[in-house]
PDB file as gemmi writes it, atoms N, CA and C in Angstrom:
CRYST1    1.000    1.000    1.000  90.00  90.00  90.00 P 1                      
ATOM      1  N   MET A   1     -26.152  13.546  -2.748  1.00  0.00           N  
ATOM      2  CA  MET A   1     -25.854  12.324  -3.601  1.00  0.00           C  
ATOM      3  C   MET A   1     -24.529  12.683  -3.392  1.00  0.00           C  
ATOM      4  N   THR A   2     -24.173  10.678  -3.609  1.00  0.00           N  
ATOM      5  CA  THR A   2     -22.871  10.552  -2.786  1.00  0.00           C  
ATOM      6  C   THR A   2     -21.923  10.919  -4.114  1.00  0.00           C  
ATOM      7  N   THR A   3     -21.163  11.112  -4.030  1.00  0.00           N  
ATOM      8  CA  THR A   3     -20.103  10.941  -5.293  1.00  0.00           C  
ATOM      9  C   THR A   3     -19.064   9.533  -5.430  1.00  0.00           C  
ATOM     10  N   LEU A   4     -18.361   8.693  -5.955  1.00  0.00           N  
ATOM     11  CA  LEU A   4     -17.398   7.993  -6.128  1.00  0.00           C  
ATOM     12  C   LEU A   4     -16.755   8.057  -6.519  1.00  0.00           C  
ATOM     13  N   ALA A   5     -15.568   7.320  -5.987  1.00  0.00           N  
ATOM     14  CA  ALA A   5     -14.297   7.419  -6.563  1.00  0.00           C  
ATOM     15  C   ALA A   5     -14.360   6.534  -8.300  1.00  0.00           C  
ATOM     16  N   PRO A   6     -13.761   6.770  -8.882  1.00  0.00           N  
ATOM     17  CA  PRO A   6     -13.418   6.687 -10.257  1.00  0.00           C  
ATOM     18  C   PRO A   6     -12.660   5.776  -9.766  1.00  0.00           C  
ATOM     19  N   ALA A   7     -13.459   4.264 -10.249  1.00  0.00           N  
ATOM     20  CA  ALA A   7     -12.143   2.789 -10.248  1.00  0.00           C  
ATOM     21  C   ALA A   7     -10.616   2.696 -10.061  1.00  0.00           C  
ATOM     22  N   ASP A   8     -10.266   3.350 -11.021  1.00  0.00           N  
ATOM     23  CA  ASP A   8      -9.282   3.079 -11.729  1.00  0.00           C  
ATOM     24  C   ASP A   8      -8.503   3.758 -10.513  1.00  0.00           C  
ATOM     25  N   THR A   9      -8.787   4.720  -9.838  1.00  0.00           N  
ATOM     26  CA  THR A   9      -7.821   5.657  -8.690  1.00  0.00           C  
ATOM     27  C   THR A   9      -8.539   4.788  -7.288  1.00  0.00           C  
ATOM     28  N   LEU A  10      -9.026   4.191  -7.220  1.00  0.00           N  
ATOM     29  CA  LEU A  10      -9.812   4.097  -5.517  1.00  0.00           C  
ATOM     30  C   LEU A  10      -8.666   2.627  -5.174  1.00  0.00           C  
ATOM     31  N   HIS A  11      -7.888   2.610  -4.195  1.00  0.00           N  
ATOM     32  CA  HIS A  11      -7.281   1.502  -3.567  1.00  0.00           C  
ATOM     33  C   HIS A  11      -7.661   0.121  -3.800  1.00  0.00           C  
ATOM     34  N   ARG A  12      -7.211  -0.862  -3.801  1.00  0.00           N  
ATOM     35  CA  ARG A  12      -8.135  -2.389  -3.496  1.00  0.00           C  
ATOM     36  C   ARG A  12      -8.874  -2.445  -2.098  1.00  0.00           C  
ATOM     37  N   LEU A  13      -7.964  -2.139  -0.634  1.00  0.00           N  
ATOM     38  CA  LEU A  13      -7.679  -1.956   0.373  1.00  0.00           C  
ATOM     39  C   LEU A  13      -8.910  -0.924   0.785  1.00  0.00           C  
ATOM     40  N   VAL A  14      -9.026   0.453   0.332  1.00  0.00           N  
ATOM     41  CA  VAL A  14      -9.887   1.570   0.374  1.00  0.00           C  
ATOM     42  C   VAL A  14     -11.143   0.768  -0.157  1.00  0.00           C  
ATOM     43  N   LYS A  15     -10.745   0.210  -0.847  1.00  0.00           N  
ATOM     44  CA  LYS A  15     -12.758  -0.001  -2.158  1.00  0.00           C  
ATOM     45  C   LYS A  15     -12.970  -1.429  -0.313  1.00  0.00           C  
ATOM     46  N   GLU A  16     -12.243  -2.005   0.000  1.00  0.00           N  
ATOM     47  CA  GLU A  16     -12.197  -3.367   1.034  1.00  0.00           C  
ATOM     48  C   GLU A  16     -13.258  -3.152   2.248  1.00  0.00           C  
ATOM     49  N   ALA A  17     -12.266  -1.186   2.894  1.00  0.00           N  
ATOM     50  CA  ALA A  17     -12.748  -1.235   4.262  1.00  0.00           C  
ATOM     51  C   ALA A  17     -14.018  -0.778   4.337  1.00  0.00           C  
ATOM     52  N   LEU A  18     -14.492   0.139   2.619  1.00  0.00           N  
ATOM     53  CA  LEU A  18     -15.621   0.468   2.564  1.00  0.00           C  
ATOM     54  C   LEU A  18     -16.831  -0.525   2.375  1.00  0.00           C  
ATOM     55  N   ASP A  19     -16.158  -1.712   1.673  1.00  0.00           N  
ATOM     56  CA  ASP A  19     -17.407  -2.523   1.272  1.00  0.00           C  
ATOM     57  C   ASP A  19     -17.936  -3.134   2.820  1.00  0.00           C  
ATOM     58  N   SER A  20     -16.603  -3.374   3.537  1.00  0.00           N  
ATOM     59  CA  SER A  20     -16.868  -4.423   4.849  1.00  0.00           C  
ATOM     60  C   SER A  20     -16.879  -3.665   6.053  1.00  0.00           C  
ATOM     61  N   GLY A  21     -17.572  -2.117   5.398  1.00  0.00           N  
ATOM     62  CA  GLY A  21     -18.406  -1.745   6.783  1.00  0.00           C  
ATOM     63  C   GLY A  21     -17.364  -0.927   7.810  1.00  0.00           C  
ATOM     64  N   GLU A  22     -16.196  -0.698   7.903  1.00  0.00           N  
ATOM     65  CA  GLU A  22     -14.565  -1.360   8.877  1.00  0.00           C  
ATOM     66  C   GLU A  22     -15.181   1.015   8.356  1.00  0.00           C  
ATOM     67  N   ALA A  23     -14.572   1.135   7.452  1.00  0.00           N  
ATOM     68  CA  ALA A  23     -14.400   2.699   6.954  1.00  0.00           C  
ATOM     69  C   ALA A  23     -16.092   2.525   6.623  1.00  0.00           C  
ATOM     70  N   ALA A  24     -16.821   4.008   6.980  1.00  0.00           N  
ATOM     71  CA  ALA A  24     -17.774   4.954   6.831  1.00  0.00           C  
ATOM     72  C   ALA A  24     -17.806   5.574   6.038  1.00  0.00           C  
ATOM     73  N   SER A  25     -16.848   5.404   4.612  1.00  0.00           N  
ATOM     74  CA  SER A  25     -17.080   6.986   4.705  1.00  0.00           C  
ATOM     75  C   SER A  25     -15.798   7.025   3.553  1.00  0.00           C  
ATOM     76  N   LEU A  26     -15.467   7.128   2.084  1.00  0.00           N  
ATOM     77  CA  LEU A  26     -14.059   7.113   1.647  1.00  0.00           C  
ATOM     78  C   LEU A  26     -13.095   7.911   2.140  1.00  0.00           C  
ATOM     79  N   SER A  27     -13.435   8.553   2.900  1.00  0.00           N  
ATOM     80  CA  SER A  27     -12.066  10.104   3.020  1.00  0.00           C  
ATOM     81  C   SER A  27     -11.462   9.126   4.538  1.00  0.00           C  
ATOM     82  N   GLU A  28     -12.993   8.633   5.702  1.00  0.00           N  
ATOM     83  CA  GLU A  28     -12.237   7.431   6.642  1.00  0.00           C  
ATOM     84  C   GLU A  28     -12.076   6.761   6.163  1.00  0.00           C  
ATOM     85  N   ALA A  29     -11.622   5.277   5.059  1.00  0.00           N  
ATOM     86  CA  ALA A  29     -11.010   4.693   4.901  1.00  0.00           C  
ATOM     87  C   ALA A  29     -10.062   5.205   3.975  1.00  0.00           C  
ATOM     88  N   ASN A  30      -9.654   6.114   3.256  1.00  0.00           N  
ATOM     89  CA  ASN A  30      -8.210   6.175   2.617  1.00  0.00           C  
ATOM     90  C   ASN A  30      -7.885   6.680   4.372  1.00  0.00           C  
ATOM     91  N   GLU A  31      -8.009   7.543   4.577  1.00  0.00           N  
ATOM     92  CA  GLU A  31      -6.935   7.742   6.240  1.00  0.00           C  
ATOM     93  C   GLU A  31      -6.948   6.689   6.701  1.00  0.00           C  
ATOM     94  N   LEU A  32      -7.802   5.867   6.634  1.00  0.00           N  
ATOM     95  CA  LEU A  32      -7.226   4.689   7.489  1.00  0.00           C  
ATOM     96  C   LEU A  32      -6.114   4.070   7.123  1.00  0.00           C  
ATOM     97  N   PHE A  33      -6.060   3.890   5.920  1.00  0.00           N  
ATOM     98  CA  PHE A  33      -4.509   2.907   5.260  1.00  0.00           C  
ATOM     99  C   PHE A  33      -3.288   3.976   5.173  1.00  0.00           C  
ATOM    100  N   ARG A  34      -3.808   5.508   5.113  1.00  0.00           N  
ATOM    101  CA  ARG A  34      -2.666   6.647   4.987  1.00  0.00           C  
ATOM    102  C   ARG A  34      -0.964   6.417   6.299  1.00  0.00           C  
ATOM    103  N   GLY A  35      -1.574   5.474   6.359  1.00  0.00           N  
ATOM    104  CA  GLY A  35      -0.984   5.794   7.475  1.00  0.00           C  
ATOM    105  C   GLY A  35       0.166   4.821   7.662  1.00  0.00           C  
ATOM    106  N   PHE A  36      -0.117   4.137   6.980  1.00  0.00           N  
ATOM    107  CA  PHE A  36       0.432   2.102   7.138  1.00  0.00           C  
ATOM    108  C   PHE A  36       1.957   2.841   6.285  1.00  0.00           C  
ATOM    109  N   ARG A  37       2.559   2.230   6.456  1.00  0.00           N  
ATOM    110  CA  ARG A  37       3.963   1.859   6.558  1.00  0.00           C  
ATOM    111  C   ARG A  37       5.162   0.690   6.765  1.00  0.00           C  
ATOM    112  N   ILE A  38       5.754   0.623   5.082  1.00  0.00           N  
ATOM    113  CA  ILE A  38       6.477  -0.705   5.903  1.00  0.00           C  
ATOM    114  C   ILE A  38       7.364  -0.742   5.936  1.00  0.00           C  
ATOM    115  N   GLY A  39       8.638  -0.935   6.660  1.00  0.00           N  
ATOM    116  CA  GLY A  39       9.927  -1.140   6.493  1.00  0.00           C  
ATOM    117  C   GLY A  39      10.572  -2.181   5.438  1.00  0.00           C  
ATOM    118  N   ILE A  40      11.979  -2.113   4.994  1.00  0.00           N  
ATOM    119  CA  ILE A  40      13.271  -3.112   4.868  1.00  0.00           C  
ATOM    120  C   ILE A  40      14.044  -2.898   5.341  1.00  0.00           C  
ATOM    121  N   GLU A  41      15.013  -3.858   5.465  1.00  0.00           N  
ATOM    122  CA  GLU A  41      15.667  -3.769   6.276  1.00  0.00           C  
ATOM    123  C   GLU A  41      17.276  -4.320   5.303  1.00  0.00           C  
ATOM    124  N   LEU A  42      18.208  -4.412   4.764  1.00  0.00           N  
ATOM    125  CA  LEU A  42      18.985  -4.913   3.906  1.00  0.00           C  
ATOM    126  C   LEU A  42      20.800  -4.770   4.647  1.00  0.00           C  
ATOM    127  N   ASP A  43      21.380  -5.677   5.148  1.00  0.00           N  
ATOM    128  CA  ASP A  43      22.375  -5.090   6.074  1.00  0.00           C  
ATOM    129  C   ASP A  43      23.649  -5.088   4.865  1.00  0.00           C  
ATOM    130  N   ASP A  44      24.786  -4.667   5.304  1.00  0.00           N  
ATOM    131  CA  ASP A  44      25.839  -4.747   4.354  1.00  0.00           C  
ATOM    132  C   ASP A  44      26.106  -6.464   2.942  1.00  0.00           C  
ATOM    133  N   VAL A  45      26.207  -6.839   3.929  1.00  0.00           N  
ATOM    134  CA  VAL A  45      26.640  -8.104   3.248  1.00  0.00           C  
ATOM    135  C   VAL A  45      25.207  -8.666   2.151  1.00  0.00           C  
ATOM    136  N   LEU A  46      24.222  -9.043   2.652  1.00  0.00           N  
ATOM    137  CA  LEU A  46      23.252  -8.028   1.343  1.00  0.00           C  
ATOM    138  C   LEU A  46      22.714  -7.780   1.035  1.00  0.00           C  
ATOM    139  N   ALA A  47      22.968  -6.250   1.376  1.00  0.00           N  
ATOM    140  CA  ALA A  47      22.808  -5.336   0.276  1.00  0.00           C  
ATOM    141  C   ALA A  47      24.114  -5.499  -1.362  1.00  0.00           C  
ATOM    142  N   GLY A  48      24.594  -6.752  -0.515  1.00  0.00           N  
ATOM    143  CA  GLY A  48      25.578  -6.848  -2.106  1.00  0.00           C  
ATOM    144  C   GLY A  48      25.457  -7.575  -3.023  1.00  0.00           C  
ATOM    145  N   ASP A  49      24.617  -8.537  -2.475  1.00  0.00           N  
ATOM    146  CA  ASP A  49      23.904  -9.941  -3.734  1.00  0.00           C  
ATOM    147  C   ASP A  49      23.023  -9.045  -4.197  1.00  0.00           C  
ATOM    148  N   GLU A  50      23.506  -9.634  -5.554  1.00  0.00           N  
ATOM    149  CA  GLU A  50      22.358  -9.569  -6.120  1.00  0.00           C  
ATOM    150  C   GLU A  50      21.246  -9.682  -5.888  1.00  0.00           C  
ATOM    151  N   ALA A  51      21.053 -11.228  -6.070  1.00  0.00           N  
ATOM    152  CA  ALA A  51      19.552 -11.699  -5.493  1.00  0.00           C  
ATOM    153  C   ALA A  51      18.842 -11.172  -4.268  1.00  0.00           C  
ATOM    154  N   SER A  52      19.595 -10.609  -3.586  1.00  0.00           N  
ATOM    155  CA  SER A  52      19.053  -9.801  -2.505  1.00  0.00           C  
ATOM    156  C   SER A  52      17.819  -8.435  -2.586  1.00  0.00           C  
ATOM    157  N   GLN A  53      19.378  -8.397  -4.391  1.00  0.00           N  
ATOM    158  CA  GLN A  53      18.703  -6.352  -4.630  1.00  0.00           C  
ATOM    159  C   GLN A  53      17.776  -6.601  -5.389  1.00  0.00           C  
ATOM    160  N   ILE A  54      17.478  -7.753  -6.166  1.00  0.00           N  
ATOM    161  CA  ILE A  54      15.859  -8.179  -6.697  1.00  0.00           C  
ATOM    162  C   ILE A  54      15.180  -8.809  -5.585  1.00  0.00           C  
ATOM    163  N   ALA A  55      15.503  -8.504  -5.257  1.00  0.00           N  
ATOM    164  CA  ALA A  55      13.942  -9.522  -4.261  1.00  0.00           C  
ATOM    165  C   ALA A  55      13.922  -8.118  -3.523  1.00  0.00           C  
ATOM    166  N   LEU A  56      15.193  -7.071  -2.500  1.00  0.00           N  
ATOM    167  CA  LEU A  56      14.401  -5.559  -2.493  1.00  0.00           C  
ATOM    168  C   LEU A  56      13.671  -5.109  -3.699  1.00  0.00           C  
ATOM    169  N   LEU A  57      13.876  -4.747  -4.973  1.00  0.00           N  
ATOM    170  CA  LEU A  57      13.325  -3.590  -6.072  1.00  0.00           C  
ATOM    171  C   LEU A  57      11.920  -5.119  -6.102  1.00  0.00           C  
ATOM    172  N   THR A  58      11.272  -5.676  -6.036  1.00  0.00           N  
ATOM    173  CA  THR A  58      10.318  -6.665  -6.646  1.00  0.00           C  
ATOM    174  C   THR A  58      10.030  -5.936  -4.979  1.00  0.00           C  
ATOM    175  N   ALA A  59      10.406  -6.515  -3.357  1.00  0.00           N  
ATOM    176  CA  ALA A  59       8.990  -5.703  -2.267  1.00  0.00           C  
ATOM    177  C   ALA A  59       9.091  -4.007  -2.712  1.00  0.00           C  
ATOM    178  N   VAL A  60      10.151  -3.397  -3.364  1.00  0.00           N  
ATOM    179  CA  VAL A  60       9.416  -1.217  -2.985  1.00  0.00           C  
ATOM    180  C   VAL A  60       8.367  -1.914  -4.222  1.00  0.00           C  
ATOM    181  N   ALA A  61       7.995  -2.738  -5.275  1.00  0.00           N  
ATOM    182  CA  ALA A  61       7.474  -2.732  -6.374  1.00  0.00           C  
ATOM    183  C   ALA A  61       5.729  -2.575  -5.518  1.00  0.00           C  
ATOM    184  N   LEU A  62       5.833  -4.585  -5.066  1.00  0.00           N  
ATOM    185  CA  LEU A  62       5.174  -5.056  -4.590  1.00  0.00           C  
ATOM    186  C   LEU A  62       3.800  -4.096  -3.674  1.00  0.00           C  
ATOM    187  N   ALA A  63       4.813  -2.838  -2.611  1.00  0.00           N  
ATOM    188  CA  ALA A  63       3.945  -2.631  -1.236  1.00  0.00           C  
ATOM    189  C   ALA A  63       3.551  -1.173  -1.931  1.00  0.00           C  
ATOM    190  N   ARG A  64       4.439  -0.677  -3.284  1.00  0.00           N  
ATOM    191  CA  ARG A  64       3.993   0.506  -4.403  1.00  0.00           C  
ATOM    192  C   ARG A  64       2.025  -0.151  -3.924  1.00  0.00           C  
ATOM    193  N   ARG A  65       2.136  -1.166  -4.842  1.00  0.00           N  
ATOM    194  CA  ARG A  65       0.285  -1.778  -4.875  1.00  0.00           C  
ATOM    195  C   ARG A  65       0.138  -1.650  -4.297  1.00  0.00           C  
ATOM    196  N   VAL A  66       0.172  -2.572  -3.121  1.00  0.00           N  
ATOM    197  CA  VAL A  66      -0.511  -3.210  -2.034  1.00  0.00           C  
ATOM    198  C   VAL A  66      -1.067  -1.711  -0.815  1.00  0.00           C  
ATOM    199  N   ILE A  67      -0.083  -1.443  -0.165  1.00  0.00           N  
ATOM    200  CA  ILE A  67       0.296  -0.395   0.611  1.00  0.00           C  
ATOM    201  C   ILE A  67      -0.140   0.739   0.066  1.00  0.00           C  
ATOM    202  N   SER A  68      -1.016   1.879   0.470  1.00  0.00           N  
ATOM    203  CA  SER A  68      -1.019   3.384  -0.093  1.00  0.00           C  
ATOM    204  C   SER A  68      -0.729   3.762   0.595  1.00  0.00           C  
ATOM    205  N   GLY A  69      -0.427   4.168   1.985  1.00  0.00           N  
ATOM    206  CA  GLY A  69       0.089   4.662   2.538  1.00  0.00           C  
ATOM    207  C   GLY A  69       2.153   5.357   2.224  1.00  0.00           C  
ATOM    208  N   ALA A  70       2.834   3.473   1.388  1.00  0.00           N  
ATOM    209  CA  ALA A  70       3.969   3.607   1.097  1.00  0.00           C  
ATOM    210  C   ALA A  70       4.631   3.933   0.043  1.00  0.00           C  
ATOM    211  N   LEU A  71       6.250   4.451   0.633  1.00  0.00           N  
ATOM    212  CA  LEU A  71       6.978   5.258  -0.193  1.00  0.00           C  
ATOM    213  C   LEU A  71       6.340   6.637  -0.787  1.00  0.00           C  
TER     214      LEU A  71                                                      
END                                                                             
């Protein structure tokens, strides 16, 4: 019998990898996405700009939801 991860803990991209056949198991799908990272750089000028700080915080919040290996 196969044990499935609860829907509230299964990352949507991991589920997509399982559904599409890209990964054969839950552990394989998790490993596939665990290595993904995102890099964000701001120079000194942008780091002092309020709009850029808002964009940075938005990018970090989004990355945490979309990229399972982020942060």
